[in-house]
C-alpha positions as CSV (number, residue, x, y, z in Angstrom):
1,M,-34.4,-14.2,51.4
2,P,-33.0,-17.6,50.3
3,Q,-32.6,-20.2,53.1
4,T,-31.1,-23.6,53.5
5,V,-33.8,-26.2,54.2
6,L,-33.9,-29.5,56.1
7,L,-36.8,-31.6,54.8
8,C,-38.3,-34.5,56.7
9,V,-40.6,-37.0,54.9
10,D,-42.6,-39.6,56.8
11,D,-46.2,-40.9,56.7
12,D,-46.1,-41.4,60.5
13,T,-47.1,-38.1,62.1
14,I,-45.6,-38.9,65.5
15,L,-42.2,-39.8,64.0
16,L,-42.4,-36.7,61.8
17,E,-43.1,-34.4,64.8
18,S,-40.3,-36.1,66.7
19,L,-37.9,-35.4,63.8
20,Y,-39.1,-31.8,63.7
21,M,-38.5,-31.2,67.4
22,E,-35.1,-32.7,67.6
23,L,-33.9,-30.9,64.4
24,S,-35.4,-27.6,65.4
25,Q,-33.7,-27.6,68.8
26,E,-30.3,-28.2,67.2
27,F,-30.5,-26.5,63.8
28,G,-33.7,-24.3,63.8
29,T,-31.8,-21.0,64.3
30,E,-29.7,-21.5,61.1
31,H,-31.9,-23.5,58.9
32,S,-35.6,-23.9,58.0
33,I,-37.2,-27.2,58.9
34,E,-39.9,-28.4,56.5
35,L,-42.2,-31.4,56.7
36,A,-44.0,-33.7,54.2
37,N,-46.3,-36.6,54.9
38,N,-45.7,-38.5,51.7
39,G,-43.5,-38.7,48.6
40,K,-45.6,-36.6,46.3
41,E,-46.0,-33.9,48.8
42,A,-42.2,-33.9,49.4
43,L,-41.4,-33.6,45.7
44,D,-43.9,-30.8,45.2
45,L,-42.4,-29.0,48.2
46,V,-38.8,-29.4,46.9
47,K,-39.8,-28.0,43.5
48,K,-41.6,-25.0,45.1
49,L,-38.7,-24.2,47.4
50,M,-36.2,-24.4,44.6
51,Q,-38.3,-22.1,42.5
52,E,-38.2,-19.6,45.3
53,G,-34.4,-19.8,45.4
54,H,-34.0,-21.8,48.6
55,L,-31.3,-24.5,49.0
56,I,-32.4,-28.0,49.9
57,A,-29.5,-29.1,52.2
58,V,-30.8,-32.3,53.6
59,V,-33.7,-34.6,53.0
60,I,-34.5,-37.3,55.7
61,C,-37.0,-39.7,54.2
62,D,-38.7,-42.8,55.6
63,Y,-38.4,-45.9,53.4
64,L,-41.8,-47.5,53.8
65,M,-44.6,-45.1,52.8
66,P,-47.9,-46.0,51.2
67,D,-47.8,-43.9,48.0
68,M,-44.0,-44.0,47.2
69,R,-41.1,-45.8,48.7
70,G,-38.3,-43.7,50.2
71,D,-35.7,-44.8,47.7
72,E,-37.9,-43.6,44.9
73,V,-38.5,-40.2,46.6
74,L,-34.8,-39.7,47.2
75,H,-34.0,-40.7,43.6
76,Q,-36.3,-37.9,42.3
77,V,-34.9,-35.4,44.8
78,H,-31.4,-36.2,43.5
79,K,-32.5,-35.5,40.0
80,L,-33.9,-32.1,41.1
81,S,-31.1,-31.2,43.4
82,P,-27.9,-33.2,43.0
83,Q,-26.1,-31.4,45.8
84,T,-28.7,-32.3,48.5
85,R,-27.6,-34.8,51.1
86,N,-30.1,-37.7,51.2
87,I,-30.6,-39.7,54.5
88,M,-33.0,-42.7,54.7
89,L,-34.9,-43.9,57.8
90,T,-35.2,-47.6,57.5
91,G,-35.7,-50.8,59.5
92,H,-33.2,-53.5,59.8
93,S,-34.7,-55.5,57.0
94,N,-34.8,-52.8,54.3
95,F,-31.4,-53.2,52.8
96,E,-32.8,-53.5,49.3
97,G,-34.2,-49.9,49.6
98,V,-30.8,-48.7,51.0
99,A,-29.0,-50.3,48.0
100,N,-31.4,-48.7,45.5
101,A,-30.9,-45.3,47.2
102,I,-27.2,-45.7,47.2
103,N,-27.2,-46.6,43.5
104,H,-29.8,-44.1,42.3
105,A,-30.1,-41.3,44.8
106,N,-26.6,-40.7,45.9
107,L,-27.5,-41.8,49.5
108,Y,-25.4,-40.0,52.1
109,R,-26.4,-42.1,55.1
110,Y,-29.1,-44.3,56.4
111,I,-30.4,-44.4,60.0
112,T,-32.2,-47.3,61.4
113,K,-35.3,-46.9,63.5
114,P,-35.6,-46.3,66.3
115,W,-32.8,-43.8,66.1
116,Q,-30.6,-42.3,68.8
117,P,-31.0,-38.5,68.9
118,S,-27.3,-37.9,69.2
119,D,-26.7,-40.1,66.1
120,L,-29.4,-38.2,64.2
121,K,-28.0,-34.8,65.1
122,L,-24.4,-35.8,64.3
123,T,-25.4,-37.3,61.0
124,V,-27.4,-34.2,60.0
125,R,-24.6,-31.9,61.1
126,E,-22.1,-33.7,59.0
127,A,-24.5,-33.8,56.1
128,I,-25.0,-30.0,56.3
129,R,-21.2,-29.5,56.5
130,T,-20.5,-31.6,53.4
131,F,-23.4,-29.9,51.6
132,T,-21.9,-26.5,52.5
133,Q,-18.5,-27.6,51.3
134,T,-20.0,-28.9,48.1
135,L,-21.7,-25.6,47.5
136,R,-18.6,-23.7,48.3
137,L,-16.6,-25.9,45.9
138,E,-19.2,-25.6,43.3
139,E,-19.1,-21.8,43.7
140,Q,-15.3,-21.9,43.5
141,K,-15.6,-24.1,40.4
142,Q,-18.0,-21.7,38.8
143,M,-15.8,-18.8,39.7
144,L,-12.8,-20.6,38.2
145,E,-14.7,-21.5,35.1
146,Q,-15.8,-17.8,34.8
147,R,-12.3,-16.7,35.4
148,N,-11.0,-19.2,32.8
149,R,-13.6,-17.9,30.4
150,E,-12.4,-14.3,31.1
151,L,-8.8,-15.4,30.8
152,E,-9.7,-17.1,27.5
153,Q,-11.3,-13.9,26.3
154,I,-8.3,-11.9,27.4
155,K,-6.0,-14.4,25.7
156,A,-8.0,-14.2,22.5
157,S,-8.0,-10.4,22.7
158,L,-4.3,-10.3,23.3
159,E,-3.7,-12.7,20.5
160,Q,-5.8,-10.6,18.2
161,K,-3.9,-7.5,19.3
162,V,-0.6,-9.3,18.8
163,L,-1.8,-10.3,15.3
164,E,-2.9,-6.8,14.5
165,R,0.4,-5.3,15.9
166,T,2.4,-7.9,14.0
167,S,0.5,-7.0,10.8
168,Q,1.1,-3.3,11.5
169,L,4.8,-4.0,12.1
170,H,4.9,-6.0,8.9
171,L,3.2,-3.2,6.9
172,Q,5.6,-0.7,8.5
173,K,8.5,-2.9,7.6
174,L,7.3,-3.2,4.0
175,A,6.8,0.6,3.9
176,I,10.3,1.2,5.3
177,E,11.7,-1.3,2.8
178,A,9.8,0.4,0.0
179,Q,11.0,3.8,1.1
180,R,14.5,2.5,1.4
181,D,14.3,1.0,-2.1
182,K,12.9,4.3,-3.4
183,L,15.6,6.3,-1.8
184,E,18.2,3.9,-3.2
185,M,16.7,4.2,-6.6
186,Q,16.7,8.0,-6.3
187,R,20.3,7.9,-5.2
188,N,21.3,5.8,-8.1
189,Q,19.4,8.1,-10.5
190,L,21.1,11.1,-9.0
191,E,24.4,9.4,-9.4
192,L,23.6,8.6,-13.0
193,I,22.4,12.1,-13.7
194,N,25.5,13.6,-12.1
195,Q,27.8,11.2,-14.1
196,T,25.8,12.0,-17.3
197,K,26.1,15.8,-16.7
198,D,29.8,15.5,-15.9
199,K,30.3,13.7,-19.2
200,F,28.1,16.2,-21.0
201,F,30.1,19.2,-19.6
202,S,33.3,17.5,-20.5
203,I,32.0,17.2,-24.1
204,I,30.9,20.9,-24.1
205,A,34.3,22.0,-22.7
206,H,36.0,20.1,-25.5
207,D,33.7,21.7,-28.1
208,L,34.3,25.1,-26.7
209,K,38.1,24.7,-26.8
210,G,38.0,23.8,-30.5
211,P,36.6,27.1,-31.9
212,L,38.4,29.1,-29.2
213,N,41.7,27.6,-30.1
214,S,41.0,28.3,-33.8
215,F,39.9,31.8,-32.9
216,I,43.2,32.4,-30.9
217,G,45.2,30.9,-33.7
218,F,43.7,33.1,-36.3
219,T,44.0,36.3,-34.2
220,T,47.7,35.4,-33.4
221,L,48.5,34.8,-37.0
222,L,46.9,38.1,-38.0
223,S,48.5,40.1,-35.2
224,Q,52.1,38.7,-35.7
225,H,52.2,38.0,-39.5
226,I,49.7,40.3,-41.1
227,E,52.4,42.2,-43.0
228,Y,53.5,39.0,-44.7
229,L,49.9,37.9,-45.7
230,T,48.3,38.6,-49.0
231,T,44.8,40.0,-49.4
232,E,43.5,36.6,-50.5
233,E,45.1,34.9,-47.4
234,I,43.6,37.5,-45.1
235,A,40.2,37.1,-46.7
236,K,40.4,33.3,-46.3
237,L,41.5,33.7,-42.6
238,G,38.6,36.1,-42.1
239,K,36.1,33.6,-43.6
240,D,37.4,30.8,-41.4
241,L,37.4,33.1,-38.4
242,D,33.8,34.0,-39.1
243,K,32.8,30.3,-39.2
244,S,34.5,29.7,-35.8
245,V,32.8,32.7,-34.2
246,K,29.4,31.7,-35.5
247,N,29.8,28.1,-34.4
248,L,30.9,29.3,-31.0
249,K,27.9,31.6,-30.8
250,N,25.5,28.8,-31.8
251,L,27.1,26.5,-29.2
252,I,26.8,29.1,-26.4
253,E,23.2,30.0,-27.3
254,N,22.1,26.3,-27.3
255,L,24.0,25.7,-24.1
256,L,22.4,28.7,-22.3
257,T,19.0,27.7,-23.6
258,W,19.5,24.1,-22.3
259,A,20.8,25.4,-19.0
260,R,17.7,27.7,-18.5
261,S,15.4,24.7,-19.3
262,Q,17.1,22.5,-16.7
263,T,17.0,25.2,-13.9
264,G,13.4,26.1,-14.6
265,A,14.2,29.6,-15.6
266,L,12.8,28.9,-19.1
267,E,9.0,29.3,-19.0
268,F,6.7,27.2,-21.1
269,N,3.5,28.9,-21.9
270,F,1.1,26.4,-23.5
271,C,-1.6,27.6,-25.9
272,K,-2.9,27.0,-29.3
273,I,0.0,27.9,-31.6
274,P,0.1,28.1,-35.5
275,L,2.7,25.6,-36.8
276,H,2.5,27.0,-40.3
277,E,3.5,30.4,-39.0
278,I,6.6,29.0,-37.2
279,V,7.6,27.1,-40.3
280,Q,7.2,30.1,-42.6
281,N,9.3,32.4,-40.3
282,N,12.1,29.8,-40.2
283,F,11.9,29.2,-43.9
284,T,12.4,32.9,-44.5
285,L,15.3,32.9,-42.0
286,F,17.2,30.1,-43.6
287,E,16.4,30.7,-47.3
288,P,19.6,32.8,-47.8
289,A,21.7,30.1,-46.2
290,A,20.2,27.5,-48.5
291,Q,20.7,29.6,-51.5
292,G,24.3,30.2,-50.5
293,K,24.9,26.4,-50.7
294,N,22.8,25.9,-53.8
295,I,20.2,23.9,-51.9
296,H,16.6,23.8,-52.8
297,L,14.5,24.7,-49.8
298,Y,10.8,23.7,-50.1
299,N,8.0,24.8,-47.8
300,H,4.9,22.6,-48.2
301,T,2.9,24.4,-45.6
302,H,0.9,27.5,-46.5
303,Q,-1.5,29.9,-44.9
304,N,-4.5,28.1,-46.4
305,D,-3.3,24.8,-44.8
306,A,-3.4,26.2,-41.2
307,V,-2.2,23.6,-38.7
308,Y,-2.2,24.2,-34.9
309,A,-0.8,22.4,-31.8
310,W,-1.2,22.9,-28.1
311,A,2.4,23.8,-27.2
312,D,4.9,26.5,-26.2
313,Y,5.6,28.8,-29.2
314,N,9.2,29.7,-28.4
315,S,10.4,26.2,-27.7
316,I,8.8,24.7,-30.8
317,D,10.3,27.6,-32.8
318,T,13.8,26.7,-31.5
319,V,13.2,23.0,-32.5
320,V,12.3,23.9,-36.0
321,R,15.2,26.3,-36.3
322,N,17.7,23.7,-35.2
323,L,16.3,21.0,-37.5
324,L,16.3,23.3,-40.5
325,S,19.8,24.5,-39.7
326,N,21.1,20.8,-39.5
327,A,19.3,19.9,-42.7
328,I,21.0,22.6,-44.6
329,K,24.3,22.0,-42.9
330,F,24.4,18.3,-43.9
331,T,22.9,18.5,-47.4
332,K,25.2,18.8,-50.4
333,E,24.8,21.3,-53.3
334,E,21.8,20.8,-55.5
335,G,20.2,18.8,-52.7
336,Q,16.8,19.3,-51.2
337,V,15.4,20.3,-47.8
338,N,11.6,19.9,-47.4
339,I,9.4,20.9,-44.5
340,K,5.7,20.3,-44.0
341,T,3.0,20.2,-41.3
342,Y,-0.3,18.2,-41.1
343,S,-2.8,17.0,-38.5
344,Q,-4.0,13.4,-38.0
345,N,-5.7,11.4,-35.2
346,Y,-5.8,14.3,-32.7
347,H,-2.1,15.1,-33.2
348,S,-0.2,17.7,-35.3
349,Y,3.1,16.9,-37.1
350,I,6.1,18.8,-38.3
351,V,8.3,16.9,-40.8
352,V,11.8,18.1,-41.8
353,S,13.5,16.0,-44.4
354,D,16.7,16.4,-46.5
355,T,18.7,14.5,-49.1
356,G,21.9,14.9,-47.1
357,V,24.6,12.6,-45.8
358,G,22.3,10.7,-43.4
359,I,23.0,9.2,-40.0
360,P,24.5,5.8,-39.5
361,E,22.1,3.3,-38.0
362,E,24.3,2.5,-35.1
363,I,24.3,6.2,-34.1
364,Q,20.6,6.9,-34.5
365,D,19.6,5.8,-31.0
366,K,22.4,8.0,-29.4
367,I,21.9,11.4,-31.0
368,F,19.3,12.6,-28.4
369,R,21.3,11.5,-25.4
370,I,23.1,13.9,-23.1
371,D,26.0,11.6,-22.3
372,V,26.9,10.7,-25.9
373,K,28.9,13.0,-28.2
374,Y,27.8,12.8,-31.8
375,S,28.9,15.7,-34.1
376,T,30.1,15.7,-37.7
377,K,31.2,18.5,-40.0
378,G,28.7,19.8,-42.5
379,T,29.0,19.4,-46.3
380,A,30.7,22.8,-46.4
381,G,33.0,22.1,-43.4
382,E,30.5,23.6,-40.9
383,L,31.3,22.4,-37.4
384,G,28.5,20.9,-35.3
385,T,28.1,20.8,-31.5
386,G,25.8,17.8,-31.0
387,L,23.8,19.9,-28.6
388,G,21.1,21.0,-31.0
389,L,19.4,17.6,-31.4
390,M,19.5,17.0,-27.7
391,L,17.9,20.4,-27.1
392,C,15.2,19.5,-29.7
393,H,14.4,16.2,-27.9
394,E,14.3,18.1,-24.5
395,F,11.8,20.7,-25.8
396,V,9.5,18.3,-27.6
397,V,9.2,16.1,-24.5
398,K,8.4,19.1,-22.4
399,N,5.7,19.9,-24.9
400,R,4.2,16.4,-24.2
401,G,5.2,15.3,-27.7
402,K,7.5,12.9,-29.4
403,I,10.4,13.1,-31.9
404,R,11.8,10.4,-34.1
405,L,14.0,10.1,-37.2
406,E,14.3,8.0,-40.3
407,S,17.7,8.0,-42.0
408,K,20.0,6.2,-44.4
409,V,23.6,7.1,-45.1
410,N,24.0,9.2,-48.3
411,Q,20.2,9.2,-48.8
412,G,19.1,11.8,-46.3
413,T,17.3,12.1,-43.0
414,T,13.7,12.8,-41.9
415,F,12.8,14.2,-38.5
416,I,9.1,13.8,-37.4
417,I,7.7,15.8,-34.5
418,E,4.4,14.8,-33.0
419,L,2.5,17.3,-30.8
420,P,-0.9,17.3,-29.1
421,I,-3.5,19.2,-31.2
422,S,-5.5,20.4,-28.1
423,E,-5.2,20.9,-24.4
424,P,-4.8,17.6,-22.6
425,E,-7.6,16.6,-20.2
426,E,-6.8,16.7,-16.4
């Protein structure tokens, strides 16, 4: 068990024993008393005791010794154990040694020989007390240093947590701002969509009123004045009434088709479809209408030139039907309407061209928009709705394709549809 040690060093055996007896009587129960006959023996003993964990509280060393002077011994002790209280035993003429010990060995006291026992005991007692205080202060200092290190670690940990939390809060703030911006953008988009659809429905309502008013006018005229009308007048009214009814029918069909596509009720079944077959079916459908206006209708796609696309059959059939109907409607007598299909660079194309009235350049970027009304009468007075081309654009996009046009006024219009030739990779 570690002990506090009082070390006495003197080459005079009698003095050494006297020191031992006096110190043992006063301090022997609390401290261990060790003796050394010379400086080398004292330093070896100090090293040994310190290695064993003992505390050297006080060293009392004679100044004049044959192998090593007392001030030199105390100097070395101070190097080994700076807290030890060093006391020198000296004669009246050894002030040089005292000065050296003060300067180099942190001399606590010096006692002149012969000493008074009471002075010796008091000096040693005070030395032990200051040594104990120094140890206690050193322990407190170490504890404070340890506590400061712990506090520094806690501070560093808290600072790191604050940085991490600040970073988290910053990221959360950015996420909230991004979400807010996204919601704001969605709100603006919804407002724009609502405004667009409102405008669209106002256009449709206007277009519905036109043929309905004509229809009501014709029926009123027939019901109230039929007895005054000639057969030729009745036949003309019937022809005009037929045009209004057919135009109304086309408008309602296109409107219902568009509405079904917007609500998701219209299913798109993608598969490998024969474009040449769709073209041929619509060619057969519109051939009588073309002949009725003396328009030359040419189909450049044949069974031997089979062209396929990865798309929905019914929607592409609707697109081709609308484009052929428009081409015939806006082409004058003796004009031409051509339709062809081909494949190139992993895409299939449908091209419908006419030699009709054409579309003004300033209008071309508006004909596929839902919020813009563009409708003109055909070359035979046919009424248009403006809904057919918008429906074409809607269906082509849903088929992962593109639609574009090339047109010049009084020179004709060409619509080009681009569709994927095979199933897109995931």
